[in-house]
N, C-alpha and C positions, 0 to 999 in steps of 0.2 A: 473101361476101354471100349471105344466104339466098335460095334459088331461088324462082322464081315458083310452081313446083309446091307448095313448102312453104307459101308464103303462102296459096295457095288452100286447102290442107289445113287450116290453122289457122282459116280463115274459117268452115268448116262444122262442125268437130269441137267437142265440149264444152269449155267453159272449164276451164282447168287449176285444179283445186281438190282439197281433201281434207278429211277430218274424221273424228272419232270421238267417244266419250262425253266427252272432255276438252276438245275445242275444234274450231275450223273455220278453215281457211286457204285463201287463194285468190290469184289473180293479178289485181291491180287496174291500171287505166289512169289515166294523168295527163291532165287536161284540156288539149288542145293549144292552146286559146285563152288560157290563163293565162300571163302573162309570168313567166319564171323568171330571177331575177338571181343565183341560187346557182350558181357555176361548178362546184361539186362534183357537182351533179345534172344538169348540162346533158346532153341526149341520153339520159337515163335515163327513158324514157317509161312503164315498167311497174314494178310493185312486188309483192313477196311480202308479203301482208297477213294479219293475224290478227284475227279477230273477238273483241272483248273484252267486249262487252255487247250488250244487245238492239238498241241503235241505234248502236254505235260499233265502229271498227276502228283498228288501228295498223299502220304500215308497218315491216316487219322489215328489208327490204333492197330497194334500187332496182336495176332491171335495164335493159339496153339493148335486149333482145329479149324477146318473149313466149315463155315456155317451152311446150313441147309438152304436158306433163302433170306432175303432182306427186303425192306421197303422203307419209304420215307413218308412221314406225316408231318406237315408244316416244318418245324425246325428240329425234328427228331428222326434219327435213323433207328429202325428196329431190325433185329436179326435173330434167327433161330439157331440154337446149338443143340446137338443131340449126342448123348452117349448112352446112358441107361434110361434116361428120361428126357423130356423136352424142356429146354430152358429158354426163356424169352428174355432178350436183352434190349436195352435202349441206350443210345449214345447221342448226346446233343451236338449239333454242328453250329458253329458260330464263327464270327470273325470275317475278315476280308476273304471272299471266295470260299468261305467255309474251311479255312485252313487250320483253325485252332484245333489242337490235339485235346480231345476230351477222354474221359474214362467211362467205359461201358458199365452199366449197372444192371443187375438182374432184376426183372420186373415180376416174374412168376415162373412156377414150375408146373408142368402138366404131366401127370402120371397116366400114361396110356400104353396099350400093348401093341401099338402100330407105330411105324416110322413116319414122321412128318415129311411132307414133300414141298409145301409152299406156304407163303405168308402174304396175306392181302389185308387191306383195310376196308371197313364198312362203317361210314359215318364216324362215330367216336369209338368204334370197337376194333380190336386187333383180331384177325381171323386166321386160324391155323388149319390148313387142309392136309389130310393124310390119305393118299390115294394109292391103293394097290388093287385088291380084289373088289373093293368098294371105296367110295369117297366119304370119309368121316370129316366133319367140320366142327371146330371148337372155337368159341369166341372168348375174348378176355376184355373186361371193361376197366382194367386197372386194379381190380381187387379179386374178382371171382371169375372162374371159368364156367362156361355153359356149353353143352353139346347140342348142336342143331341136328335136324333129321339127316340120316345117312342116305346117300344116293347109291343104289345098288348097280353101279356101272364101274368096270375096271379101268384103271389108269386115266381117270378123268382129270383135266386141268381146271383150275378155279380162277375166277377173276371177278372184280367189282365193276359192273357196267352200269353207269348212270344210277348208282345207289342200290343196285340189285345184285345179289350173288348169282353168277352164271357159271355153269360147268360145261365143258366140252368133252364129251366121251368119244374116243376113237371108234370108228367103224371101218368096214372095208371100203366104203366110198369116200370117207372123209371123217366128219364128226357129227354127232347128234348134240344139239344144244338143249340144255336144261336150265331152268331158272327157279330160284327158291322164292315162293310166294305163299303167305299165310301158313307158314310152317310145313309146306309141302313142296316137293320138287315137281315142277310142271314141265312136261316134255315139249320141246320146241322143234324147229325145222332141222333137216339134214343139210349140212354144208359140204359140198364136194371140194376135196383138196388134192393137190398134186403130192403124191407120196404119203407119208405118215405124219400125224400131229406131233410137234415138238414142244410148242408152248402157245399160250394165249395171253394177250395183253390188251390194254385200251389206250387210245389216243383221242383226246377230245370226245366226240360222240361216236367214235368208230370202235368196233370190236375187231381186233386183228388176230389172225391165226398164222403161226409160223409152222411150216411143214418141211420135211426133208425127203429127198429122193436121191440116192447115190451121194455124190459129193456137192450137190446143190441144195440150197434152202430157198423157200418161197414165202412171200408175205401176201396174204389175202385179206382184204378189208371187207367188213360187212357194214354197209351204210343202210340202216333200216333192215330190209330183207334182201337188198341187192348186193351180191358179191362182186368185188372189184379187185383185180390183180394190181398190187402196188409195186412190187419189185422182186427180183431174185438175185442171189449172190452165191459165191463159192463159200462153202463151209470152212471156217478158219480152223487152224490146228488147236488142240487142247480143248479146254472148257470154253463155252461161249453162250451168249444170250443176246436178246434184243430188248431195248428199253426206250421209253420216251426220253427225249433230251432237248436242250435248248436249240440244237441243230435240226430237230424234227424227230427222227428216230435213229438210234445208233446201235450197230452190231458191235459187241465187244468180245474179243477173244483173248484168253490168258493161257499161256503155255506153262508147263511145270518148271521150265528153266527161267521163269520170270518175265519172258517176253510178253508184252501187252500191246494189242493192236485194236484199232477201231475203224469202223466204216460208217460214215455219216450219210444218211439218206434224207434228202429234203422232204418236207411234208406239205401236201400229200402226193407230190409228183413221184416220189421214189427215186429221184435222180441221185446218183452217187458221185463222189469226188475221188474215189480210190482209197485203199487202205492206208492208214497212218499209224506209225509205231509211236506209242506213248513212252516218254522218258520221265523217270522220277525227278521231281523238283525238290531238291534237298535244302534249298536256301532257308526254308522256314524252320528246318530242324537244327540249323547251326547257330551257335552263339555269335555275338559280334566279333569276338576274337578269332573264331573259326572262319568267319566270312572274310576277315581282313587280317591275315597272319602277321603282317608287319605292325599291327596296332599294339600288340602286347609288348614287344621290345621298345617301341617308341614311348609307350606309357611308363615303362620302368625307367627309361632314361630321363623322362620329364620329371618323374617323382624324385629321382636321384638329384637332379639339378635344383629342384625346389627345396629339398632337404638341405643341400650344401649351402644354398643361398640363405636359408634361415639361420643356419649355424654361423655363417660369416657375419650376418647382421647382429646376432646375439653377442659374438665376440667383440665387435666394434662398440656396441652399446655398453658393454661391461668395462671398457677402458675409460 
């Protein structure tokens, strides 16, 4: 059973989500007040979802626990599950608009005494970050795990920026940047933020910092060493995060009642078009008879007439 500490950690950290220029994926919640009569999905309260249109998303796979984090590498989605140990899963995405439902498969188990907080990629490696009193970093090459040097900074966030692991450690003024080079963490500049650091991400050659203050969130971009204010927005209800997307960058918010909303920001202007409520597109989940309910009785009637016609012919031929 997942520990109380892990539950508290999931409550404050960014929603597990990922995106790139080809699509956007996130962990959705099922509305607990809706009756579920499908025995196959009983107890599966969370879902890996793919946004497939301006206002629609599809479910790729249902889950019993909310993943810690997720990322995309080419045609594969990776996500982290945590109970008593860290389990790394992969799920292939394929088909038109990545709608095909695939089965997640476990790729590896990491036995550590700290709780994972994020998942990033580094070239052909999967990188797991564990950030509490310090930042532990573990890599997975498809077969073996390797631990990289620990950064002795609390609550640091991890990102891959232009092929280098970068950590942002919160401070009173904003964040201190660190980069991993030659098996050592090298201290970088101090970046001033409004409020406190919430998350860090990359878009093209930019390093982006998401911070919160009160009920507002702010996006600050770092182009080289120049900080540039990108946008601000009202913090959505429930769990939320910011990801790169085909629209530019997108804020996604998921409430426990299943409500899912997105705010698209054009890149790099940061112009928004207002919040949009996403609706589940279930057409991909339905059989042809479920999509067209009249088709089943029509098919039965047609088969009946064909059978009667063959019997009539057989009788005439026997005379």
